[in-house]
matplotlib code that plots the C-alpha trace (Angstrom):
import matplotlib.pyplot as plt

x = [0.0, -1.3, 2.2, 2.4, -1.0, 0.0, 3.2, 1.4, -1.1, 1.8, 3.5, 0.4, 0.0, 3.6, 3.3, 0.1, 1.9, 4.9, 2.5, 0.7, 4.1, 5.0, 1.8, 2.0, 2.0, -1.4, -2.2, -2.7, -3.7, -2.5, -4.0, -2.2, -0.1, 3.5, 6.0, 9.1, 10.4, 13.9, 14.4, 17.9, 16.4, 13.3, 11.1, 8.8, 7.3, 3.6, 2.1, -0.8, -3.4, -5.0, -8.7, -7.5, -6.0, -2.4, 0.1, 2.5, 5.1, 5.3, 8.1, 7.3, 9.7, 8.9, 9.8, 10.1, 6.6, 5.0, 2.3, 1.8, -1.3, -2.6, -5.8, -5.8, -2.2, 0.9, 3.5, 7.0, 8.3, 9.9, 6.4, 5.3, 5.5, 5.3, 1.7, 0.2, -2.7, -2.2, -3.7, -1.0, -1.6, 1.4, 2.8, 5.2, 8.2, 11.4, 10.5, 9.8, 6.6, 6.7, 4.4, 2.0, 0.2, -0.3, -3.3, -2.5, -5.4, -5.6, -5.3, -7.9]
y = [7.6, 9.8, 9.8, 6.0, 5.8, 8.4, 6.6, 3.3, 4.9, 6.2, 2.8, 1.1, 3.6, 3.1, -0.7, -0.6, 1.6, -0.8, -3.8, -2.1, -1.4, -5.1, -6.4, -8.9, -7.3, -7.4, -9.8, -8.5, -10.3, -9.8, -11.5, -11.7, -14.0, -15.2, -13.1, -14.9, -17.3, -17.2, -20.4, -19.4, -16.3, -18.2, -15.5, -14.9, -11.9, -11.4, -9.0, -7.4, -5.4, -2.6, -1.5, 1.2, -1.6, -0.7, -3.4, -3.5, -6.1, -7.3, -9.5, -12.1, -14.1, -17.7, -18.8, -22.3, -22.1, -20.6, -22.8, -23.1, -25.0, -26.1, -28.1, -28.9, -30.3, -28.7, -27.8, -26.3, -23.0, -24.7, -25.9, -22.3, -21.3, -18.0, -17.2, -19.2, -17.2, -16.9, -15.4, -14.5, -13.8, -12.1, -9.9, -7.0, -7.5, -5.6, -4.1, -7.5, -9.2, -12.5, -15.2, -16.8, -18.9, -19.0, -20.4, -21.4, -21.7, -25.3, -25.7, -27.8]
z = [31.7, 28.9, 27.4, 27.4, 25.7, 23.1, 22.4, 22.1, 19.6, 17.5, 17.5, 16.3, 13.5, 12.4, 12.6, 10.4, 7.8, 7.8, 7.4, 4.5, 2.7, 2.8, 1.2, -1.6, -5.0, -6.8, -9.6, -13.1, -16.3, -19.9, -23.0, -26.3, -28.4, -27.9, -29.8, -28.7, -26.1, -24.4, -22.5, -21.4, -19.6, -18.5, -20.2, -23.0, -24.8, -25.4, -27.9, -26.1, -28.1, -26.1, -26.6, -29.1, -31.3, -30.6, -29.9, -27.0, -26.2, -22.6, -21.2, -18.6, -16.4, -15.5, -11.9, -10.6, -9.1, -12.2, -13.9, -17.7, -18.8, -22.2, -22.4, -18.7, -18.8, -17.5, -20.1, -20.0, -21.2, -24.2, -25.3, -25.9, -29.6, -31.4, -32.2, -29.3, -27.7, -24.0, -20.9, -18.3, -14.7, -13.2, -10.4, -10.8, -8.6, -8.7, -12.1, -13.7, -14.6, -12.7, -14.0, -11.6, -14.3, -18.1, -19.9, -23.4, -25.9, -27.2, -30.9, -32.5]

ax = plt.figure().add_subplot(projection="3d")
ax.plot(x, y, z, "-o")
ax.set_aspect("equal")
plt.show()
């Protein structure tokens, strides 16, 4: 009986570790301006300035369920232009930054 209980406890520990390993990747946010757009690859590059004032280019991949919004209206990847200021919410999956949503600053 004690052996069965011990085996059951070990099984529960292994199951919880397996469940933790399959969690959804965490969301992250990057703010910057569009450096380039590649419609063929469904991606764009954002120039992000860190707190030290140094720039870094980050590439983001747009999926079918990604949302891109400007002024409250949905727009397409082709509507992004170099220099647009954006806030990108993304998840890192398989070594790529997958877009969840993009907020584009409206130009007045």
